[in-house]
C-alpha positions, 0 to 999 in steps of 0.5 A: 236753557239753550241746550235744552231748547235744542234737544227738545226741538230734536226730540219733537222732530224725530218723534213725529217721523216714522223710521227706526233711525228717527225714533232712535234719535228721538230717544237719545235726545230724551236721555240727554234732556234728562241729564241736563234737566236733572240739575237741582236748581233748574226748576226753581230758577225757572219758577223764580224767573217766571214770577219775576217776569209776571210781576214786571209785565203786570205793571205794564197794564196801565201803560196806554202804549201797551196792547192789553190783549196781547199782554194778558195773553202772554201773562196767561201763558206765564201763569200756565207754565208756572202752574204746570212746572210747580205741579211737577214732583220728584226729580225731572226725568225720573220716569225714564230712570225708573224704566229698567229697559230704557236704562239698559238702552241708555247705558248701551248708547254710551258704547260705540255701536252698542245698540246693534240688533245682536246687543239689544234684540228687544230694542231692535224689536221695538224700533221695528214696530209700527210707527204709530205705536212707537210714536205713542211710546215716545210721546208718553216718555216726552210728556213729563218733560214738557213743563220744562220746555214750556217754561224755558221757551217763555224765558228765552223768548223774553230774553231774546226780545229784550234788546235793541239791535244796532248795525255794526261793521267788522273791519277786515273780519274783526269787531272789538268793543270795550264794555261798560256798565250799560253794555252788560248782557246775558245773551248776545245775538249776532245777525248776518246775511244768510248768503254770507259764507262766514261764521262769527267766533265770539270771545268776551269778558267783563271788559271787552267783546271780540267778534272774529268772522272766519271763512267756512271751510270743512277741509281746513282750519278756519281763518279770519277773513279780510273783508268787511262784514256788516252785521246786527248786534243785540245785547239781551238781558232779562 
């Protein structure tokens, strides 16, 4: 879901731009969305999770500490997303696969330099049409994917907001934590100060969590830093 989220952001961003290279990037992102979203269990998994969250959140209506208006608005978003997703028929992304012209482009994209103007003159012609015409085409190709985008956005929002963060310290750049039954997570969130030039590398299994902070250096192999690093750690579960 997080890979799809990234690809949808990329597709929307480049579709709204005006240059040929932007629209090439948008179309490439859609091809990747089609590959990932075509998994047979993705739609059913999203529908099951949306229904589970609807039932869990509906039970909170009687809680006086819950803002009813906000809750009802979010429940409405869940119902809309589930309805739109359920209305989709056939394999996700089939509208792209049924377009022979797009499939030729997709095949050539897998070849380094395979979409040069002398390889695909019709694609070069399309890329150099007026921006508004291409944007209409891109929006039409992206539209059938949007119920997936809407549904996974809700699920990831619930997942990310599910945990409580705790302040931790990685001494000499290393943090280790033994895991228990209360520390099981589907997602870990690590928050550090924006101005710190460190990158967390994470490894985990059912028994332990290890976070190693390495210095950011594009010219050399990353090395663990020797400074203490404060960060926020959140265990998230649906």
